[in-house]
N, C-alpha and C positions, 0 to 999 in steps of 0.2 A: 470428499465433498468439495463443492465449489461455492464461492461467494461471488455475487455480482454487485458492482457499484454502478448506480444509475443516476442520471441527471438529465435535465432538459438541455444542459450546456454541451453535451457530446454523446458519443456512442457508449454503450454499456461496456464495462471492463470486467472480464471474468478473471478470477484468481483462485488458486487452491486455498481452501479455508485455513490451513495451517499458516500459509504466508500472509493471508489477510489478517489473521489474529496478530501475528508479529508486527505487521504494519500498523494496525490500529493501536497496539500498545505503544509503539514508537511515536505515534501521533498524539499520545496522551489520552486515548479513549479506552473505555472498558471494552474488551473484545467480546461483545455480545453477538448472538447469531444475526441480529438485525439492528439497525439504528439509522441515525440521520446526522449529517453535518449541516448546520444552519448558519446563515449570516456570519457573525464574528467567529464562530467555531471553525470556519474554513481557514481563516488567517491564523488562528491559534494552532490548528492541526499542522498547517504547512510550516509554521515557525518551529514547532516541536520536532517535526521531521528534519528540518534543516540542521538542528542541533544534535540529532541522534548520531551516536557513534556505534558502529556495529561491534558486537562482542568478539573477542579474539577466537580463533579456531579452537575447537575442542582438543585436537591433537594434530601433530604434523602428519600431513598426507604422505602416503608412500610415493615413491618416484612415479611421476606421470609418464605414460607412454605417449607416443605421437598419435595413437588412435583415439585417445580420450579427448573429449571436448572440454573447454574450460567451464568451471562451475559458475552458474549464474547466481549472483548474490541478491539480497533483498532490495538493494538500491536499484538494480536494473529492473527487477520485477515490479517495483513500486512506481516507476516512472509514469506509466499510463494513468494510474490513479491520481498521482500528484498533478498531472496535466489537467485531468478532469476537475479536480478541486480548484485549480487556478482559473479555469474557464468559468466554472460555476460562480466563483467569487466575483469575477469581472462582470458576469451577467446578472448577479443578484439572485441566483436560484440555489436550491438545496441539492445535496448529494445523499442518496440513501444507499445502504448496503443490506443485502438479504441473501438467504440461501438460494442458489440457482437450481 
């Protein structure tokens, strides 16, 4: 499933629901299927995200071959959502998330 983050501050951001759940938890929010970031919650979410430290890998990965692409982490996946939150904060508008 997909989750979409929407705001008048920018374009919609689609994210796999499992990644959205992890991002919301890192931002200090309950990973509900839908919700909203309002006013001061935007700054709080961004501050929580800035302090988030990713968990260590579950186990060492086997030797990578040259054909494998690098793994994309949550920090890279979250960048568009964080930018949307920053723009929404600057413009004084909300950001909602809901199933896509």
